[in-house]
ZAMARGU-4260 file (C-alpha; in steps of 0.2 Angstrom, whole numbers, plus 5000, padded with zeros to 4 digits):
<rodrens>
0) 5615/5612/5613 | 5607/5627/5622 | 5590/5636/5613 | 5602/5651/5606 | 5615/5641/5601
5) 5602/5632/5589 | 5594/5646/5584 | 5611/5655/5580 | 5616/5638/5571 | 5601/5638/5559
10) 5606/5657/5555 | 5624/5652/5554 | 5616/5638/5538 | 5606/5651/5531 | 5589/5640/5537
15) 5573/5648/5530 | 5561/5633/5536 | 5561/5623/5552 | 5554/5606/5551 | 5547/5598/5569
20) 5551/5576/5568 | 5541/5567/5580 | 5536/5550/5583 | 5520/5540/5582 | 5517/5526/5591
25) 5524/5511/5583 | 5539/5522/5577 | 5538/5529/5562 | 5545/5548/5560 | 5530/5559/5558
30) 5533/5578/5555 | 5526/5597/5549 | 5537/5614/5544 | 5536/5630/5549 | 5546/5646/5541
35) 5559/5649/5552 | 5553/5665/5555 | 5539/5657/5568 | 5556/5648/5578 | 5560/5657/5592
40) 5565/5657/5609 | 5548/5656/5620 | 5544/5641/5604 | 5556/5630/5612 | 5544/5634/5628
45) 5527/5634/5623 | 5530/5623/5608 | 5516/5620/5592 | 5500/5613/5593 | 5494/5597/5578
50) 5480/5585/5579 | 5485/5569/5588 | 5471/5561/5585 | 5478/5555/5567 | 5495/5549/5573
55) 5495/5532/5574 | 5491/5522/5594 | 5489/5540/5601 | 5473/5551/5605 | 5456/5550/5602
60) 5447/5564/5593 | 5437/5569/5607 | 5454/5573/5615 | 5465/5576/5599 | 5473/5592/5602
65) 5492/5590/5607 | 5509/5600/5606 | 5527/5596/5602 | 5541/5603/5613 | 5555/5606/5600
70) 5572/5601/5608 | 5587/5611/5604 | 5599/5598/5606 | 5595/5590/5592 | 5596/5603/5579
75) 5601/5598/5563 | 5603/5604/5543 | 5591/5592/5535 | 5600/5585/5521 | 5587/5582/5509
80) 5577/5596/5509 | 5577/5610/5495 | 5575/5623/5505 | 5589/5625/5518 | 5578/5617/5534
85) 5584/5618/5553 | 5579/5600/5558 | 5572/5598/5577 | 5568/5581/5585 | 5554/5587/5598
90) 5545/5579/5614 | 5525/5579/5615 | 5516/5587/5631 | 5499/5588/5634 | 5492/5605/5631
95) 5482/5610/5647 | 5492/5603/5659 | 5509/5603/5648 | 5516/5585/5657 | 5524/5574/5643
100) 5514/5563/5635 | 5513/5544/5643 | 5513/5535/5625 | 5530/5548/5616 | 5540/5536/5614
105) 5553/5546/5616 | 5551/5552/5633 | 5549/5533/5637 | 5567/5533/5634 | 5571/5548/5642
110) 5562/5539/5658 | 5573/5524/5658 | 5589/5532/5657 | 5582/5544/5673 | 5576/5528/5681
115) 5593/5520/5677 | 5603/5537/5688 | 5589/5535/5701 | 5593/5519/5705 | 5611/5519/5709
120) 5619/5503/5699 | 5626/5515/5683 | 5625/5530/5673 | 5624/5528/5657 | 5618/5512/5646
125) 5628/5512/5631 | 5616/5505/5614 | 5625/5500/5597 | 5612/5492/5584 | 5619/5484/5570
130) 5603/5486/5559 | 5602/5478/5541 | 5591/5481/5527 | 5589/5476/5507 | 5591/5491/5494
135) 5577/5483/5481 | 5576/5491/5461 | 5557/5488/5461 | 5544/5481/5474 | 5523/5480/5471
140) 5511/5474/5482 | 5493/5474/5484 | 5478/5466/5495 | 5461/5466/5488 | 5447/5453/5493
145) 5450/5442/5476 | 5469/5445/5477 | 5484/5448/5486 | 5503/5447/5478 | 5519/5457/5483
150) 5534/5455/5468 | 5551/5462/5473 | 5566/5462/5460 | 5584/5468/5461 | 5598/5466/5449
155) 5608/5457/5461 | 5593/5445/5466 | 5598/5428/5457 | 5583/5422/5449 | 5589/5437/5438
160) 5603/5425/5428 | 5590/5422/5414 | 5582/5438/5412 | 5584/5443/5394 | 5573/5462/5397
165) 5590/5469/5397 | 5609/5467/5394 | 5613/5453/5407 | 5631/5453/5414 | 5629/5441/5426
170) 5639/5444/5442 | 5622/5440/5452 | 5624/5434/5471 | 5619/5416/5474 | 5606/5416/5490
175) 5617/5413/5508 | 5631/5421/5497 | 5630/5440/5499 | 5643/5445/5513 | 5658/5452/5509
180) 5658/5452/5491 | 5668/5462/5479 | 5662/5475/5464 | 5656/5471/5453 | 5646/5455/5464
185) 5642/5470/5475 | 5633/5481/5464 | 5627/5493/5481 | 5645/5498/5489 | 5645/5515/5483
190) 5626/5519/5486 | 5631/5511/5506 | 5644/5523/5506 | 5634/5539/5500 | 5623/5535/5513
195) 5637/5532/5527 | 5644/5552/5521 | 5624/5558/5525 | 5626/5552/5543 | 5641/5558/5543
200) 5632/5573/5540 | 5620/5576/5555 | 5632/5567/5568 | 5633/5550/5567 | 5649/5541/5571
205) 5649/5525/5556 | 5660/5512/5557 | 5657/5503/5544 | 5646/5497/5530 | 5646/5481/5520
210) 5634/5471/5511 | 5625/5457/5519 | 5622/5438/5517 | 5608/5438/5507 | 5605/5439/5488
215) 5595/5457/5481 | 5604/5471/5489 | 5605/5465/5508 | 5617/5478/5516 | 5622/5484/5533
220) 5628/5499/5543 | 5636/5501/5559 | 5634/5514/5571 | 5648/5517/5584 | 5639/5516/5601
225) 5631/5529/5613 | 5618/5533/5624 | 5600/5525/5624 | 5590/5538/5619 | 5605/5548/5607
230) 5606/5530/5601 | 5588/5529/5597 | 5586/5548/5590 | 5601/5542/5575 | 5591/5527/5572
235) 5578/5535/5565 | 5589/5547/5554 | 5598/5532/5549 | 5581/5527/5541 | 5578/5543/5537
240) 5595/5543/5526 | 5595/5527/5520 | 5579/5528/5512 | 5582/5546/5504 | 5596/5541/5499
245) 5590/5524/5491 | 5578/5538/5483 | 5591/5547/5473 | 5597/5533/5464 | 5580/5526/5460
250) 5579/5512/5471 | 5569/5506/5487 | 5574/5501/5505 | 5564/5491/5519 | 5569/5487/5536
255) 5556/5473/5536 | 5566/5459/5542 | 5558/5445/5531 | 5557/5451/5514 | 5561/5437/5502
260) 5558/5418/5503 | 5572/5405/5504 | 5586/5419/5511 | 5592/5427/5526 | 5582/5439/5534
265) 5587/5458/5543 | 5590/5457/5561 | 5598/5471/5573 | 5609/5463/5584 | 5611/5475/5597
270) 5626/5478/5608 | 5622/5485/5626 | 5634/5491/5640 | 5631/5499/5657 | 5645/5510/5662
275) 5647/5524/5678 | 5659/5535/5681 | 5664/5533/5663 | 5672/5518/5668 | 5661/5499/5659
280) 5653/5490/5671 | 5655/5473/5661 | 5672/5470/5663 | 5676/5456/5676 | 5683/5440/5679
285) 5667/5428/5677 | 5662/5418/5661 | 5672/5425/5645 | 5679/5441/5654 | 5663/5447/5661
290) 5657/5453/5679 | 5645/5447/5690 | 5633/5462/5684 | 5633/5458/5665 | 5629/5441/5668
295) 5614/5445/5681 | 5611/5457/5667 | 5609/5440/5654 | 5599/5432/5664 | 5586/5446/5665
300) 5583/5448/5646 | 5584/5427/5645 | 5570/5428/5658 | 5560/5441/5649 | 5563/5437/5632
305) 5546/5432/5627 | 5540/5446/5633 | 5553/5458/5627 | 5552/5452/5608 | 5535/5458/5606
310) 5544/5476/5608 | 5561/5469/5599 | 5552/5460/5586 | 5534/5469/5585 | 5529/5464/5566
315) 5521/5449/5559 | 5533/5448/5546 | 5545/5447/5561 | 5544/5429/5566 | 5545/5423/5547
320) 5565/5427/5550 | 5563/5419/5568 | 5560/5400/5564 | 5569/5385/5570 | 5582/5377/5558
325) 5588/5394/5554 | 5599/5407/5553 | 5590/5418/5566 | 5594/5415/5585 | 5577/5408/5591
330) 5585/5399/5604 | 5588/5409/5623 | 5603/5404/5627 | 5621/5415/5630 | 5638/5412/5623
335) 5655/5417/5620 | 5659/5420/5600 | 5647/5408/5597 | 5633/5417/5584 | 5618/5404/5585
340) 5616/5410/5602 | 5602/5423/5606 | 5616/5433/5617 | 5632/5433/5612 | 5647/5440/5619
345) 5656/5447/5607 | 5679/5442/5609 | 5685/5454/5596 | 5695/5464/5611 | 5703/5461/5627
350) 5700/5479/5632 | 5686/5481/5648 | 5681/5496/5638 | 5674/5483/5622 | 5664/5473/5635
355) 5648/5471/5631 | 5633/5460/5627 | 5628/5457/5608 | 5606/5455/5608 | 5606/5446/5591
360) 5585/5441/5590 | 5577/5462/5589 | 5574/5466/5569 | 5574/5485/5562 | 5556/5485/5562
365) 5555/5490/5580 | 5551/5507/5587 | 5568/5511/5595 | 5568/5521/5608 | 5553/5508/5614
370) 5565/5493/5611 | 5582/5498/5618 | 5572/5504/5634 | 5564/5487/5634 | 5582/5476/5634
375) 5588/5489/5648 | 5573/5487/5661 | 5574/5466/5656 | 5594/5467/5662 | 5592/5480/5675
380) 5578/5466/5682 | 5591/5452/5680 | 5603/5463/5689 | 5592/5471/5703 | 5584/5451/5707
385) 5603/5442/5705 | 5594/5431/5689 | 5607/5418/5686 | 5608/5413/5665 | 5613/5394/5667
390) 5625/5386/5661 | 5633/5395/5641 | 5629/5385/5627 | 5646/5384/5619 | 5641/5375/5605
395) 5633/5377/5587 | 5614/5376/5592 | 5611/5369/5575 | 5619/5355/5577 | 5613/5350/5593
400) 5603/5332/5594 | 5583/5335/5597 | 5588/5330/5616 | 5600/5341/5619 | 5587/5356/5609
405) 5574/5353/5622 | 5582/5360/5636 | 5586/5377/5627 | 5571/5388/5630 | 5565/5395/5613
410) 5559/5413/5607 | 5540/5415/5604 | 5536/5408/5587 | 5524/5423/5581 | 5517/5439/5585
415) 5504/5434/5594 | 5514/5421/5605 | 5523/5436/5612 | 5509/5449/5613 | 5502/5435/5625
420) 5520/5434/5635 | 5521/5453/5637 | 5503/5453/5644 | 5508/5441/5657 | 5527/5448/5661
425) 5527/5466/5660 | 5529/5471/5678 | 5549/5473/5676 | 5543/5487/5662 | 5535/5496/5673
430) 5547/5497/5688 | 5551/5519/5688 | 5537/5523/5680 | 5544/5519/5661 | 5532/5511/5654
435) 5514/5514/5661 | 5500/5499/5662 | 5490/5512/5649 | 5505/5511/5638 | 5508/5491/5638
440) 5490/5490/5635 | 5486/5500/5621 | 5504/5492/5613 | 5495/5475/5615 | 5477/5482/5608
445) 5486/5492/5593 | 5495/5475/5589 | 5480/5464/5589 | 5469/5472/5580 | 5478/5483/5568
450) 5493/5469/5564 | 5489/5452/5569 | 5468/5451/5568 | 5472/5457/5549 | 5486/5445/5544
455) 5476/5430/5552 | 5460/5436/5540 | 5470/5434/5524 | 5475/5419/5513 | 5492/5422/5507
460) 5499/5413/5489 | 5506/5400/5494 | 5489/5392/5503 | 5481/5391/5484 | 5497/5380/5479
465) 5493/5368/5494 | 5476/5370/5497 | 5467/5375/5479 | 5465/5357/5475 | 5459/5348/5490
</rodrens>
């Protein structure tokens, strides 16, 4: 959408305010608003200033001034504001040099798309994520010097079968039995449909919605695949819409990978394919109908997976989900149809256009711009260096003997371990100046200082059960 088209769109929809949305380093949406009278054609070139030192992982206070540049192609009417409001996704530039900001996640993703075209292997990377999430009725948590706790509640939670605080009609979902039940056990179908319809209003192509495996409101809504940057933009709208629809119903949503003990965590299985001149490149005559390029792409992801997880699974909580012997795919292998492999080749359709790979390890706590870019860069490194992914593992990995499992590489067991892997293996991300050394260094420092170290310093409640009386 050109600048004039965006302005006409705002006028047609009666916009009175403009909301500028952009992203901090970890990947949370930030925003500020101005009256519609402040937005004209020059504003799309000159931008608006803000304090970059107050944004996580960004500027020091002595170089705090930054500028947002609205992208007219992202013009959407915000579905949740009381006053008609035009929403514009923005890029970030330096106020003096006018150069794009190296730590802007959207800019990094844009560089990845440009790099893909420049090397001539493909012109489009399609991404199709499946973000899972929980809808809870109540959440309480606190951490002080002398106490720490969290308390989650959900009308669907199996722990509420004996609750006598109000009417109890049963229909609670047993642990690990939440996949596809009908109402009244699935108490969230209407809310998910409302979320889906709101997504359609902002132009997201949604394929389906359903309850997921865990008790207590685990859900999934699937978006149709889209080019990398567009999908990362859509993922931000996805989270925004889901949270705000839940709030309408006095409920709360979390994309934490593992909020519940003893039940499934939330992943974000990510489908990837490369195309050129509107033709799919992953279909061929190799294993499971894949092309040689696709197998080399898989080889790149498997080789770089320990480093990738520092970006695709970027929280300490991510590794509560990635535990050996449970549902998450921590064994770094690939297979056809096998959902216990970290990379699966879906077999729903024989059409060449449907040929793709599914990287099952990522989770929805990630920054989509950085995660999708890192996956693409790992796969491209595999293609460029013809990396052999090894033999497929067409068995239930969870039933393998210890001897068989010993030969299957494992994902990192903690965020600290993943960050160490990224520190040792990130050259593939620097190609084409997509990521920069400064960005990698800032990511490592931010995660270690703000997440790994604080979690390491604090006792957790179960430690008192284990150790108080020793």
